[in-house]
Phi, psi and omega in degrees: 000341178079012180285143178243141177236148173297170185287314188267155178301319181299319179288320180297326181303336181276350190250137176100180181265135178297146178234129177290152181307317182285350181254010181301139177226153179309133181099346177293146179271130180254145181230143184228143181234152176280186180301333181279356179085359181280123180288118185226002182216147180220157176211175179240125180291134180242002175109160177054033178087359184257152176216159179249141181198163176273117182266119178290330179291316180276344183058041177197172176277132183227164172253129181230166178253135180298341181278353176297140186308315181301314184283329175298318181291322186270343184299128179239353175150179181225157179225154177232000000 
């Protein structure tokens, strides 16, 4: 598609059209923020409540569910 994104999650959060939680579609970019509100993590929605992302805790790419408490708490929005 030729789309370009900035390097950091915080910068990427500024780019694209917002997507509502109920309108998520595979390929949408998900963004997560810490307690300070700073967007520092991103993932890609793959459908049925799941997303793929690089986990610093697991030190690998994993599939997680948005309904997990950690991600529900940190989720700040999606972009397309």
